[in-house]
C-alpha positions as CSV (number, residue, x, y, z in Angstrom):
1,M,-91.6,43.8,6.0
2,E,-89.8,46.8,7.3
3,V,-87.8,47.2,10.5
4,E,-88.2,50.6,12.0
5,I,-85.1,52.0,13.7
6,E,-86.0,55.3,15.4
7,L,-85.2,57.6,18.3
8,K,-88.3,58.9,20.0
9,F,-88.3,62.1,22.1
10,I,-91.1,63.5,24.3
11,F,-91.3,67.2,23.6
12,N,-93.2,70.4,24.6
13,A,-95.0,72.2,21.8
14,A,-94.3,75.5,23.4
15,F,-90.7,75.2,22.1
16,A,-91.5,74.2,18.5
17,D,-89.6,77.2,17.2
18,T,-86.4,75.9,18.7
19,L,-86.9,72.6,16.9
20,Y,-87.4,74.4,13.6
21,S,-84.2,76.5,14.1
22,T,-82.2,73.3,14.9
23,L,-83.4,71.5,11.8
24,N,-82.6,74.5,9.6
25,K,-78.9,73.9,10.3
26,F,-79.2,70.6,8.3
27,H,-79.6,69.9,4.6
28,C,-83.3,69.2,4.1
29,I,-84.3,67.4,0.9
30,S,-88.0,67.7,1.5
31,N,-90.6,68.6,4.1
32,K,-94.4,68.3,4.4
33,T,-97.3,68.6,6.8
34,Q,-100.1,66.0,7.1
35,F,-103.0,65.4,9.4
36,L,-103.1,61.7,10.4
37,H,-106.0,59.8,11.9
38,N,-105.2,56.4,13.4
39,V,-107.5,53.8,14.9
40,Y,-105.9,51.0,16.9
41,F,-107.7,47.7,17.0
42,D,-107.6,44.6,19.3
43,T,-110.0,42.1,20.8
44,A,-111.8,42.8,24.0
45,D,-109.5,40.5,25.9
46,R,-106.4,42.1,24.3
47,R,-105.2,39.1,22.4
48,L,-103.0,41.2,20.0
49,R,-101.5,42.9,23.1
50,Q,-100.7,39.4,24.5
51,F,-99.0,38.5,21.2
52,D,-96.9,41.7,21.6
53,M,-98.5,43.1,18.4
54,G,-100.0,46.5,17.6
55,L,-102.6,46.9,14.9
56,R,-103.7,50.2,13.4
57,V,-105.4,51.7,10.4
58,R,-104.0,55.1,9.4
59,S,-106.0,57.4,7.1
60,C,-104.6,60.5,5.4
61,D,-105.7,62.4,2.3
62,G,-108.5,59.9,1.5
63,K,-106.2,56.8,1.6
64,A,-105.9,54.1,4.3
65,V,-103.1,51.9,5.3
66,Q,-103.2,49.1,7.8
67,T,-100.0,48.4,9.8
68,I,-99.2,45.6,12.2
69,K,-96.1,45.9,14.4
70,T,-94.6,42.7,15.9
71,A,-92.4,42.1,18.8
72,G,-89.4,44.4,19.0
73,R,-87.4,46.1,21.6
74,V,-86.7,49.5,23.2
75,I,-83.4,50.6,24.6
76,G,-83.5,54.1,26.1
77,G,-85.4,56.0,23.4
78,L,-84.3,53.7,20.5
79,H,-87.2,51.7,19.1
80,Q,-86.6,48.7,16.8
81,R,-89.6,46.8,15.7
82,P,-90.7,44.9,12.5
83,E,-93.8,46.3,10.8
84,Y,-96.0,45.2,7.9
85,N,-97.9,47.8,5.9
86,E,-100.8,47.1,3.5
87,P,-103.0,49.6,1.6
88,I,-106.7,48.8,2.2
89,E,-110.1,50.0,1.2
90,G,-112.2,51.3,4.0
91,L,-111.2,51.8,7.6
92,R,-111.4,48.3,9.1
93,P,-108.3,46.1,9.1
94,E,-108.2,42.9,7.0
95,L,-105.9,40.4,8.7
96,T,-105.7,38.1,5.8
97,R,-103.7,40.7,3.9
98,F,-100.8,40.2,6.3
99,P,-98.2,37.3,5.8
100,T,-99.4,34.2,7.6
101,K,-95.9,33.7,9.1
102,I,-96.3,36.6,11.5
103,W,-99.1,35.0,13.6
104,P,-98.3,32.8,16.6
105,E,-98.8,29.1,16.2
106,N,-102.3,27.8,16.4
107,S,-103.8,31.3,16.3
108,D,-107.1,31.6,14.4
109,T,-106.9,34.8,12.2
110,Q,-110.5,34.4,11.1
111,E,-111.8,34.3,14.7
112,L,-109.4,37.2,15.5
113,Q,-110.8,39.2,12.6
114,K,-114.4,38.8,13.8
115,A,-113.4,39.8,17.4
116,L,-111.5,43.0,16.4
117,T,-112.8,46.2,17.9
118,P,-111.5,49.8,18.0
119,I,-109.7,50.4,21.3
120,F,-108.3,54.0,20.9
121,S,-107.4,56.5,18.3
122,T,-104.6,59.1,17.8
123,D,-105.1,62.3,15.8
124,F,-102.2,64.5,15.2
125,E,-100.5,66.9,12.9
126,R,-97.2,65.5,11.6
127,Q,-94.5,67.7,10.1
128,T,-91.7,65.7,8.5
129,W,-88.3,66.7,7.2
130,L,-86.1,64.4,5.2
131,I,-82.5,65.3,6.3
132,E,-79.4,64.3,4.5
133,I,-76.3,64.1,6.7
134,A,-72.8,62.5,6.6
135,N,-71.9,59.1,5.2
136,D,-74.8,59.2,2.7
137,T,-77.3,58.9,5.5
138,L,-81.0,59.9,5.3
139,I,-83.0,60.5,8.4
140,E,-86.7,61.4,8.5
141,V,-87.6,63.8,11.3
142,A,-91.2,63.7,12.3
143,Y,-92.8,66.2,14.7
144,D,-96.2,65.0,16.0
145,S,-98.6,67.2,17.9
146,G,-102.1,66.0,18.8
147,F,-104.0,63.6,21.1
148,V,-104.5,60.0,22.1
149,E,-108.3,59.4,22.7
150,T,-110.6,56.8,24.0
151,N,-114.2,56.9,25.1
152,K,-112.9,57.5,28.6
153,G,-111.0,60.7,27.7
154,K,-108.0,62.0,25.9
155,V,-104.4,63.0,26.6
156,A,-102.1,65.2,24.6
157,L,-99.1,63.8,22.7
158,C,-96.1,65.8,21.5
159,E,-93.2,63.8,20.1
160,I,-90.2,64.1,17.9
161,E,-89.1,60.9,16.0
162,L,-85.9,60.4,14.1
163,E,-86.1,57.4,11.8
164,L,-83.1,56.0,9.9
165,V,-84.2,55.8,6.2
166,K,-80.8,54.6,5.0
167,G,-77.1,54.9,5.9
168,D,-75.1,55.0,9.1
169,E,-77.0,54.3,12.4
170,K,-74.4,56.4,14.2
171,Q,-75.7,59.5,12.5
172,L,-79.0,58.9,14.1
173,F,-77.4,59.6,17.5
174,I,-75.4,62.6,16.2
175,L,-78.7,64.2,15.1
176,G,-80.2,63.0,18.4
177,E,-77.6,64.9,20.3
178,Q,-78.9,68.1,18.7
179,I,-82.5,67.3,19.6
180,A,-81.4,66.5,23.2
181,H,-80.2,70.1,23.5
182,L,-83.8,71.4,22.9
183,P,-85.6,72.7,26.0
184,S,-88.0,70.4,27.9
185,V,-87.2,67.3,26.0
186,R,-86.6,63.7,27.1
187,L,-86.2,60.4,25.4
188,G,-89.4,58.4,25.1
189,N,-89.4,54.7,25.8
190,V,-93.3,54.5,25.7
191,S,-95.0,54.3,22.3
192,K,-98.2,56.0,21.2
193,A,-99.8,52.5,21.3
194,Q,-98.7,51.9,24.8
195,R,-100.1,55.3,25.8
196,G,-103.4,54.4,24.1
197,Y,-103.7,51.0,25.8
198,M,-103.0,52.6,29.2
199,L,-105.7,55.2,28.6
200,A,-108.2,52.6,27.4
201,D,-107.5,50.3,30.4
202,N,-107.3,53.1,33.0
203,A,-103.7,52.0,33.7
204,T,-101.1,54.2,35.3
205,F,-97.4,54.1,36.0
206,D,-97.5,52.4,39.4
207,I,-94.3,52.2,41.5
208,K,-92.4,49.0,41.0
209,P,-89.6,47.8,43.3
210,L,-86.3,46.8,41.6
211,E,-86.3,43.1,40.7
212,H,-83.8,40.5,39.6
213,S,-82.2,41.2,36.2
214,P,-83.7,38.5,33.9
215,I,-80.3,37.1,32.8
216,S,-79.8,33.4,32.1
217,E,-77.0,30.8,32.4
218,S,-76.6,30.8,28.6
219,L,-75.2,34.3,28.4
220,S,-71.6,35.4,28.2
221,V,-70.2,37.9,30.8
222,T,-70.6,40.8,28.3
223,Q,-74.1,39.8,27.3
224,A,-75.1,39.6,31.0
225,L,-73.6,43.1,31.6
226,L,-75.7,44.5,28.7
227,A,-78.8,42.8,30.0
228,N,-78.2,44.2,33.5
229,L,-77.5,47.7,32.3
230,Q,-80.7,47.7,30.2
231,H,-82.6,46.4,33.2
232,G,-81.3,49.3,35.3
233,L,-82.1,51.8,32.6
234,K,-85.7,50.5,32.3
235,Q,-86.1,51.0,36.1
236,I,-84.9,54.6,35.7
237,Q,-87.0,55.5,32.7
238,Y,-90.2,53.8,34.0
239,H,-90.0,55.8,37.3
240,E,-89.1,58.9,35.4
241,N,-92.5,58.5,33.7
242,C,-94.1,57.5,37.0
243,F,-92.9,60.7,38.7
244,I,-93.7,63.1,35.8
245,E,-97.2,61.8,35.6
246,G,-97.9,61.3,39.3
247,H,-95.4,63.6,41.1
248,Q,-94.8,60.9,43.7
249,L,-91.4,61.2,45.4
250,E,-91.5,57.4,46.1
251,A,-91.1,57.0,42.4
252,L,-87.8,58.9,42.6
253,C,-86.7,56.5,45.3
254,E,-87.1,53.6,42.8
255,L,-85.4,55.7,40.1
256,L,-82.5,56.1,42.4
257,N,-82.5,52.4,43.0
258,G,-82.0,52.0,39.2
259,V,-79.1,54.4,39.3
260,K,-77.5,52.4,42.2
261,F,-78.1,49.2,40.3
262,L,-76.2,50.6,37.3
263,H,-73.3,51.8,39.5
264,Q,-73.1,48.4,41.2
265,N,-72.8,46.7,37.8
266,I,-70.0,48.9,36.8
267,V,-68.2,47.9,40.0
268,L,-68.9,44.2,39.5
269,F,-67.9,44.1,35.8
270,K,-65.1,46.7,35.6
271,N,-62.3,44.1,35.5
272,E,-64.1,42.0,32.9
273,I,-65.0,44.7,30.3
274,D,-62.2,47.0,29.0
275,G,-62.8,50.7,29.5
276,L,-66.1,50.2,31.4
277,T,-65.2,52.9,33.9
278,Q,-64.3,55.4,31.1
279,T,-67.6,55.2,29.3
280,P,-69.0,58.6,28.2
281,W,-72.0,58.4,30.5
282,I,-70.3,57.5,33.7
283,E,-69.9,61.1,35.0
284,D,-73.6,61.8,34.2
285,L,-74.5,58.7,36.2
286,H,-72.6,60.0,39.2
287,W,-74.3,63.4,38.7
288,L,-77.7,61.8,38.7
289,A,-76.8,59.9,42.0
290,R,-75.7,63.2,43.6
291,S,-78.8,65.0,42.4
292,F,-81.0,62.5,44.2
293,S,-78.9,61.7,47.2
294,W,-81.4,63.7,49.4
295,L,-83.9,60.9,48.8
296,D,-82.4,58.7,51.5
297,E,-83.2,61.5,54.0
298,Y,-86.7,61.9,52.5
299,F,-87.3,58.1,52.8
300,I,-86.5,58.2,56.6
301,Q,-88.7,61.2,57.2
302,S,-91.6,59.6,55.2
303,R,-91.3,56.4,57.2
304,L,-91.7,58.4,60.4
305,L,-94.7,60.3,59.0
306,E,-96.6,57.5,57.3
307,N,-100.0,56.3,58.6
308,K,-100.5,59.6,60.4
309,A,-97.1,59.3,62.2
310,Y,-98.1,56.0,63.8
311,Y,-94.5,55.2,64.7
312,L,-94.4,58.2,67.0
313,R,-97.8,57.7,68.6
314,K,-96.5,56.7,72.1
315,L,-94.1,59.7,72.4
316,P,-95.2,62.6,74.6
317,K,-95.9,65.8,72.7
318,S,-95.4,63.9,69.4
319,K,-97.1,66.7,67.5
320,N,-94.0,68.8,68.1
321,L,-91.8,66.1,66.7
322,I,-94.1,65.7,63.7
323,R,-94.0,69.4,63.1
324,Q,-90.2,69.5,63.1
325,I,-89.9,66.5,60.7
326,N,-92.4,68.1,58.4
327,T,-90.3,71.3,58.5
328,Q,-87.2,69.3,57.5
329,Q,-89.1,67.7,54.7
330,R,-90.3,71.0,53.3
331,A,-86.7,72.0,52.9
332,L,-86.1,69.3,50.4
333,P,-86.4,69.9,46.6
334,E,-89.9,70.7,45.3
335,I,-91.7,69.2,42.3
336,E,-90.8,71.8,39.6
337,P,-87.0,71.6,40.0
338,I,-87.1,67.8,39.8
339,I,-89.2,68.0,36.6
340,S,-86.7,70.5,35.2
341,L,-83.9,68.0,35.9
342,L,-85.7,65.1,34.3
343,T,-86.4,67.3,31.2
344,S,-82.9,68.8,31.1
345,S,-80.5,68.5,28.3
346,R,-78.0,66.8,30.6
347,Y,-80.4,64.1,31.6
348,C,-81.5,63.5,28.0
349,Q,-77.9,63.3,26.9
350,F,-77.2,60.8,29.6
351,I,-79.9,58.4,28.4
352,L,-78.9,59.0,24.7
353,S,-75.2,58.4,25.4
354,F,-76.0,55.3,27.4
355,T,-78.2,53.9,24.6
356,E,-75.6,54.5,21.9
357,W,-72.9,52.9,24.0
358,S,-75.0,49.9,24.7
359,I,-75.8,49.4,21.0
360,Q,-72.1,49.6,20.1
361,L,-71.1,47.2,22.8
362,E,-73.8,44.8,21.7
363,K,-72.6,44.9,18.1
364,S,-69.0,44.2,19.1
365,T,-70.1,41.1,21.1
366,F,-70.3,37.8,19.2
367,S,-73.7,36.4,20.2
368,G,-72.6,32.8,19.9
369,D,-69.4,33.2,22.0
370,K,-69.8,31.1,25.2
371,S,-66.1,31.0,26.0
372,N,-66.7,33.5,28.8
373,N,-69.9,32.1,30.3
374,I,-71.6,34.1,33.1
375,I,-71.8,31.2,35.5
376,P,-68.2,31.1,36.9
377,F,-68.2,34.9,37.1
378,A,-71.6,35.0,38.9
379,R,-70.4,32.3,41.4
380,R,-67.2,34.1,42.1
381,T,-68.9,37.5,42.5
382,L,-71.6,36.2,44.9
383,D,-68.9,34.3,46.9
384,N,-66.7,37.4,47.3
385,T,-69.6,39.7,48.1
386,W,-71.3,37.6,50.7
387,N,-68.1,36.4,52.2
388,E,-67.1,40.0,52.8
389,I,-70.3,40.8,54.6
390,A,-70.3,37.5,56.6
391,K,-66.8,38.2,57.8
392,A,-67.7,41.7,58.8
393,L,-70.8,40.6,60.8
394,N,-68.9,37.7,62.4
395,N,-66.3,40.0,64.0
396,S,-68.4,40.1,67.1
397,D,-71.2,38.0,68.6
398,E,-73.1,41.1,69.7
399,L,-72.9,44.1,67.4
400,S,-73.7,47.7,68.5
401,V,-76.0,50.0,66.8
402,Q,-73.1,51.9,65.2
403,Q,-71.4,48.7,64.1
404,F,-74.6,47.6,62.3
405,L,-75.0,51.0,60.7
406,A,-71.4,50.9,59.5
407,Y,-72.2,47.9,57.3
408,Q,-75.3,49.5,55.8
409,G,-73.6,50.4,52.5
410,L,-71.9,47.0,52.3
411,L,-75.3,45.3,52.7
412,E,-76.9,47.4,50.1
413,S,-74.2,46.6,47.6
414,A,-74.5,42.9,48.4
415,L,-78.3,42.9,47.8
416,L,-77.8,44.7,44.5
417,T,-75.2,42.1,43.5
418,G,-77.8,39.4,44.2
419,L,-80.3,41.2,41.9
420,S,-77.6,41.5,39.2
421,V,-76.5,37.8,39.0
422,G,-78.7,35.8,41.3
423,N,-81.1,34.9,38.4
424,V,-78.4,32.9,36.8
425,F,-79.0,30.2,39.4
426,S,-82.5,30.3,40.8
427,R,-84.6,33.4,41.5
428,Q,-86.6,31.4,44.1
429,Q,-83.5,30.3,46.0
430,S,-82.1,33.8,45.7
431,N,-85.2,35.3,47.2
432,L,-85.1,32.8,50.1
433,F,-81.4,33.6,50.7
434,R,-82.1,37.4,50.6
435,S,-85.1,37.3,53.0
436,P,-83.2,37.6,56.4
437,W,-80.8,40.1,54.8
438,L,-83.7,42.2,53.8
439,D,-85.0,42.0,57.4
440,I,-81.6,43.4,58.5
441,K,-81.8,46.2,55.9
442,Q,-85.3,47.1,57.2
443,G,-83.9,47.1,60.7
444,L,-81.0,49.4,59.7
445,N,-83.5,51.8,58.2
446,E,-85.4,51.9,61.5
447,F,-82.1,52.7,63.2
448,S,-81.8,55.7,60.9
449,M,-85.3,56.7,61.9
450,L,-84.3,56.5,65.5
451,N,-81.2,58.6,64.8
452,L,-83.3,61.4,63.3
453,I,-85.5,61.4,66.4
454,D,-82.4,61.4,68.6
455,E,-81.0,64.5,66.8
456,I,-84.3,66.3,67.5
457,A,-84.4,65.1,71.1
458,H,-80.9,66.5,71.8
459,D,-82.1,69.9,70.8
460,E,-85.2,69.7,73.0
461,P,-85.0,72.5,75.7
462,D,-87.3,70.8,78.1
463,N,-85.1,68.4,80.1
464,A,-87.9,66.2,81.3
465,L,-89.3,65.8,77.8
466,Q,-85.8,65.2,76.4
467,Y,-85.3,62.4,79.0
468,E,-88.6,60.8,77.9
469,Y,-87.5,60.9,74.3
470,L,-84.1,59.4,74.9
471,K,-85.5,56.7,77.1
472,W,-88.0,55.7,74.4
473,I,-85.2,55.7,71.8
474,Q,-83.0,53.5,74.0
475,R,-85.8,51.0,74.5
476,K,-86.5,50.9,70.8
477,Q,-82.8,50.4,70.0
478,N,-82.4,47.6,72.4
479,S,-85.5,45.8,71.0
480,L,-84.3,46.4,67.5
481,L,-80.7,45.2,68.3
482,H,-82.1,41.9,69.6
483,A,-84.2,41.4,66.5
484,L,-81.2,42.2,64.2
485,Q,-79.0,39.7,66.1
486,Q,-81.6,37.0,65.4
487,S,-81.8,38.0,61.7
488,K,-78.0,38.0,61.5
489,Q,-77.8,34.4,62.8
490,Q,-80.5,33.3,60.4
491,A,-78.8,35.0,57.5
492,L,-75.4,33.5,58.2
493,L,-76.9,30.0,58.3
494,K,-78.6,30.2,54.9
495,P,-77.1,27.8,52.3
496,V,-75.3,29.4,49.4
497,Y,-77.6,28.6,46.5
498,W,-75.0,29.6,43.9
499,Q,-72.7,26.7,44.7
500,E,-75.2,24.0,43.7
501,E,-74.3,22.3,40.4
502,K,-75.8,23.7,37.2
């Protein structure tokens, strides 16, 4: 068995010369070029996929090797996964040649063998360089350019992989920093196998709302922070892929939610983890938040325009309003500048720096240390967060529109806190507790929509039309205020699930 430790980058073949120039700066022991043909196998019902295994047969220069990769993990662009390699005759895998210990309990390898079928293939040219760098470290650099193919079509692949052959893992990141400065490069958290399965199954990167971090009561505070930060990074990188492949701005809204989640966890844990606010990637996180701050405006505009501007249907001369909102939306960033940002050196360096920092913090944390268990911290955090917002909302029996809007940021932080530590107790109870607060958040978003219409209405030169707009806005606000008051009362009466005994 071998355990791969590699950094994977998505690259653009148009800039291959810059890669060659970068690698020429290092001491290269050897280099070669090969053409690799790989066929990935599974059963029709994807049983190997369910086992979190990947099985392929690679052929090159008249020889074939079967490889099975078992469950591993990906952080940023760092892939760590055990693999087993066996030379074989022919091009069909022989499962009996792998160690029996790798198979899940009660699995029937003979039946699996019979059910195996080719799912997809990858064909690419691989150029490799064996690089010797500091601390007696050897790193293999592989540049792959080719295709992933199924009977349903094919997609191009272009990747750079840095694999630690021996020596200091830190040197992997030092070389990675050089790769991150190449044009149009980004860290890849999706493997060739994942791409192939997606193509074979007609799967796409669908937008996914931010969910609870999957932390448990057995973790220490530091372990919980690490799990949360990796959860937030997955949200960012998943929707980075989602946007680059589908160009949906809604994917960027979820990417921004991942950024906000990371920021909220820095706020929550800063007094528990020394130096958390001075980590090397913090400024880049703030930069990313600033770069996408316009998405809040886009979200409001999109809500007004969705379903053929159904929300505005009862307003007189609504086409004029729609035209003005469309004009505002066209002034927002276009697709190409966003892709340039997501393939920029700074963005790639942010993900790389975040990944390296996470790995180092993980190594410095004793996995068996339960002296600083997450439960008391989570209770205290939820208490402080929700007491603050309850106190704010209880200042008056009847809150005005502006008072509600003043608490919008506080509510968003509280909801992110629930996603950060609520799973320690009960995700089901957390969701029940959050429900009326989410209703309030939705109501506050509608207030923001009305505010945008109000701005347009005040610039309306036709006094009679302006009066109609303002009257409609006032009626909507009054109705919304009543609904929010009801949601507020329901929210404040919800039992605090985190105080139940564990």
